[in-house]
C-alpha positions as CSV (number, residue, x, y, z in Angstrom):
1,M,9.9,-25.2,5.3
2,S,8.3,-26.1,8.3
3,S,4.6,-25.4,9.8
4,K,3.0,-25.6,13.3
5,P,0.9,-28.2,14.4
6,G,-2.8,-27.9,13.2
7,G,-1.1,-26.7,9.2
8,E,-0.4,-23.1,10.0
9,A,2.7,-21.9,8.8
10,D,5.4,-20.7,11.4
11,P,6.8,-16.8,10.7
12,I,9.7,-17.7,8.9
13,T,7.6,-19.9,6.2
14,R,4.8,-17.3,6.3
15,V,7.9,-14.8,5.2
16,A,9.3,-16.8,2.2
17,E,5.6,-17.0,1.2
18,F,5.1,-13.8,1.0
19,F,7.9,-13.3,-0.7
20,S,7.0,-16.1,-3.2
21,H,3.4,-14.3,-4.4
22,I,4.6,-10.8,-4.7
23,D,5.4,-10.0,-8.8
24,G,8.9,-8.4,-9.2
25,V,10.6,-10.6,-6.5
26,D,12.5,-13.3,-7.8
27,F,14.3,-14.9,-5.0
28,A,14.4,-15.0,-1.2
29,V,16.1,-16.4,1.4
30,I,16.0,-16.4,5.3
31,A,19.0,-17.5,7.1
32,S,20.2,-18.0,10.7
33,Q,22.7,-15.5,12.1
34,D,25.4,-17.5,11.3
35,G,24.3,-18.1,8.0
36,F,22.2,-21.5,7.8
37,P,19.3,-21.3,5.0
38,L,16.2,-22.1,7.0
39,S,13.5,-20.9,4.7
40,F,13.5,-19.9,0.7
41,T,11.7,-19.3,-2.5
42,G,12.3,-18.8,-6.3
43,V,15.8,-20.9,-6.2
44,E,16.7,-24.5,-5.5
45,R,18.5,-25.3,-1.8
46,E,21.7,-25.8,-3.4
47,E,21.7,-22.3,-4.2
48,T,21.0,-21.2,-0.7
49,D,24.5,-21.7,0.1
50,E,26.4,-19.9,-2.1
51,I,23.6,-16.9,-1.7
52,V,24.0,-16.4,2.1
53,S,27.2,-16.7,1.7
54,L,27.8,-13.9,-1.0
55,A,25.1,-11.5,0.7
56,I,27.2,-11.6,3.6
57,D,30.4,-11.5,2.1
58,L,28.7,-8.1,0.4
59,E,27.1,-6.7,3.9
60,N,30.8,-7.0,5.1
61,V,32.0,-4.8,2.3
62,S,29.5,-2.6,2.0
63,R,30.2,-1.8,6.1
64,N,33.5,-0.1,4.6
65,Y,33.1,1.0,1.3
66,L,29.7,2.2,1.8
67,E,29.6,5.2,-0.2
68,K,30.8,3.1,-3.4
69,L,28.3,-0.2,-2.9
70,A,25.3,0.8,-1.2
71,R,22.5,3.4,-1.4
72,G,21.8,3.3,2.4
73,E,22.6,1.3,5.9
74,G,21.0,2.1,9.1
75,P,18.2,1.8,11.4
76,R,14.7,0.3,9.8
77,E,11.7,-0.7,11.1
78,G,12.7,-3.6,13.7
79,G,16.2,-4.6,12.2
80,R,18.8,-2.8,9.9
81,G,20.1,-3.7,6.7
82,I,21.6,-2.7,3.2
83,L,20.0,-1.9,-0.1
84,L,22.6,-2.9,-3.3
85,E,21.4,-1.5,-6.4
86,Y,22.6,-3.0,-9.7
87,G,21.5,-2.7,-13.3
88,E,18.7,-1.1,-14.4
89,G,15.7,-1.0,-11.7
90,R,17.5,-4.5,-10.0
91,V,17.9,-4.6,-6.3
92,I,19.2,-7.0,-3.5
93,D,18.0,-6.0,-0.1
94,I,20.1,-7.6,2.7
95,S,18.4,-7.3,6.6
96,R,19.1,-8.4,9.7
97,V,16.4,-8.9,12.0
98,R,16.5,-10.3,15.2
99,D,18.7,-13.6,15.0
100,L,17.4,-13.7,11.4
101,L,19.1,-12.7,8.1
102,V,17.1,-12.0,5.0
103,I,18.0,-11.7,1.4
104,A,15.9,-10.7,-1.4
105,G,16.4,-10.1,-4.9
106,G,14.4,-8.8,-8.1
107,G,12.8,-5.9,-9.3
108,K,11.6,-2.7,-7.3
109,P,9.0,-4.1,-5.4
110,V,12.0,-5.8,-3.6
111,I,11.7,-2.9,-1.1
112,D,8.6,-2.8,0.0
113,A,8.5,-6.6,0.7
114,S,11.4,-6.5,2.8
115,R,10.3,-4.0,4.6
116,A,7.4,-5.7,5.3
117,A,9.4,-9.1,6.2
118,V,11.4,-7.2,8.4
119,M,8.2,-5.5,10.1
120,F,6.5,-8.8,10.8
121,L,9.3,-10.9,12.0
122,S,10.4,-7.8,14.4
123,G,7.1,-7.8,15.7
124,K,6.2,-4.9,14.5
125,T,2.8,-5.0,12.1
126,V,0.5,-3.2,10.6
127,E,-3.5,-3.8,11.5
128,C,-6.8,-3.7,10.1
129,P,-8.4,-0.2,12.6
130,Y,-11.8,-1.8,12.3
131,C,-11.4,-5.9,12.9
132,G,-7.9,-6.0,13.9
133,A,-6.4,-8.1,11.1
134,D,-3.0,-8.5,10.4
135,L,-1.8,-6.7,7.1
136,T,1.6,-6.7,7.3
137,L,2.0,-9.8,4.9
138,E,-1.1,-9.6,3.4
139,K,-1.0,-8.7,-0.5
140,A,-2.8,-6.4,-2.8
141,R,-3.3,-6.2,-6.8
142,C,-2.4,-2.8,-8.9
143,P,-5.7,-1.0,-9.6
144,R,-4.0,0.4,-12.8
145,C,-1.3,-2.8,-13.7
146,G,-3.2,-5.8,-12.1
147,R,0.6,-6.5,-10.4
148,V,0.4,-7.9,-6.9
149,I,2.4,-6.0,-4.6
150,P,2.8,-5.9,-0.7
151,F,-0.3,-4.2,1.1
152,I,2.0,-1.6,3.0
153,A,3.4,-0.5,-0.6
154,D,2.1,3.3,-0.9
155,R,2.9,3.7,-4.5
156,C,2.7,1.0,-6.9
157,P,6.5,0.0,-7.8
158,H,5.3,-1.3,-11.2
159,C,3.5,1.6,-13.0
160,G,3.8,4.2,-9.8
161,A,-0.1,4.8,-9.0
162,D,-1.0,5.7,-5.6
163,V,-2.2,2.6,-3.7
164,R,-2.3,4.5,0.1
165,V,-5.8,3.4,0.6
166,K,-6.9,-0.3,0.3
167,K,-9.6,-2.7,0.9
168,C,-9.1,-5.0,4.1
169,P,-8.9,-8.8,2.7
170,H,-10.3,-9.7,5.8
171,C,-13.1,-7.2,6.5
172,G,-13.4,-5.2,3.4
173,R,-13.7,-1.7,4.7
174,P,-10.9,0.7,3.4
175,V,-7.6,1.5,5.0
176,T,-4.5,3.2,4.6
177,H,-1.1,1.0,3.4
178,M,-0.2,1.6,7.0
179,G,-3.1,0.9,8.8
180,G,-4.8,4.4,9.3
181,R,-8.5,4.6,9.1
182,V,-9.7,6.4,6.1
183,A,-12.3,9.5,5.8
184,L,-14.9,9.2,2.9
185,K,-15.3,12.3,1.0
186,R,-16.7,13.2,-2.5
187,P,-14.6,14.7,-4.7
188,P,-13.9,18.2,-5.3
189,I,-15.3,18.5,-9.1
190,A,-18.3,16.9,-7.5
191,A,-19.7,19.9,-5.9
192,A,-18.4,22.2,-9.1
193,F,-20.8,20.3,-11.3
194,A,-23.4,20.1,-8.6
195,S,-23.4,24.0,-8.7
196,S,-23.1,24.2,-12.1
197,L,-27.0,22.3,-12.1
198,G,-27.9,24.0,-9.3
199,V,-27.6,27.4,-11.6
200,A,-29.4,25.9,-14.3
201,G,-32.1,24.8,-12.3
202,G,-32.5,28.3,-11.1
203,A,-32.5,29.4,-14.0
204,L,-35.0,27.4,-15.6
205,A,-37.3,28.0,-12.4
206,L,-36.6,31.8,-13.1
207,L,-38.1,31.6,-16.6
208,A,-41.1,29.3,-15.6
209,S,-42.4,31.8,-13.2
210,Y,-41.8,34.3,-15.2
211,L,-43.5,32.9,-18.3
212,L,-46.2,32.0,-15.9
213,G,-46.4,35.4,-15.3
214,A,-46.1,35.5,-11.5
215,S,-45.3,37.9,-9.1
216,T,-41.7,39.0,-8.3
217,P,-41.5,37.3,-4.3
218,I,-42.6,33.7,-6.1
219,T,-40.7,34.3,-8.8
220,L,-37.5,34.7,-6.8
221,A,-38.4,31.7,-4.0
222,S,-39.1,29.7,-7.0
223,A,-35.8,30.3,-8.2
224,V,-34.0,29.6,-5.0
225,A,-36.0,26.1,-4.2
226,G,-35.2,24.9,-7.6
227,F,-31.3,26.0,-7.1
228,G,-31.4,24.3,-3.7
229,L,-33.5,21.1,-5.3
230,V,-31.0,20.7,-8.0
231,W,-27.7,21.0,-6.6
232,A,-28.8,18.6,-3.9
233,A,-29.9,16.1,-6.0
234,S,-26.7,16.5,-8.5
235,Y,-24.5,16.4,-5.3
236,A,-25.8,13.3,-3.9
237,A,-25.8,11.8,-6.7
238,F,-22.0,11.3,-6.5
239,P,-20.8,8.6,-4.4
240,K,-18.3,9.6,-1.6
241,R,-14.0,7.9,-2.4
242,P,-11.8,7.0,0.4
243,V,-9.3,9.4,1.2
244,P,-6.2,8.9,3.7
245,Q,-6.8,11.1,6.9
246,A,-3.8,13.6,7.3
247,T,-2.9,11.6,10.8
248,A,-3.0,8.2,8.9
249,G,-0.5,5.3,10.1
250,L,0.7,3.1,12.4
251,E,-1.3,2.9,15.9
């Protein structure tokens, strides 16, 4: 592995480090177009030549027998590749992007991790709409199962949780998994609960006015005022939650 002057890792090394932090990725190898290993994680150096050779063989065979061996081959963000499934929930992703060969194996998280790597290496990055930070190779922790997953994942590959909305690790603002802005809305239950309390508040105001012997106009005014005040207080008590906008995505 190599780094640029000043300690900043080069793009290939950054991709290997990214793979190493994702739960469920067993190994990854980034090689040159002719099969020379450039960076790797999860395997020993002497194993990389065999992995690259096997990947190239699988790639060649799958082109001829795609319907038997691979689930899909064709265009993807910035490159082309194949996804081979074996066993229960085990996959090998073989991608070509520019003059590089990216090979990763493990569980289902490999799919999103490989997609992020291909996007990054091809220059098609995901950026925070607020601070402009590159989020393509960022990681996130699933709020349900606690596993480390790629930032660009829309669902946790481990537990299936909806993780489309995440916080930008640089500015802390909520964004979608593909760098879209997020609208803040109160959940529907907030309005229903607030309305129920408002009705109860109006009834109490009506009862109080009746017991105090107020006239009908004042009674109605008190009821309306009580309803409005209780409803407003109840609705305001519910914090806004991030909801992805329908148009969110790469910009």
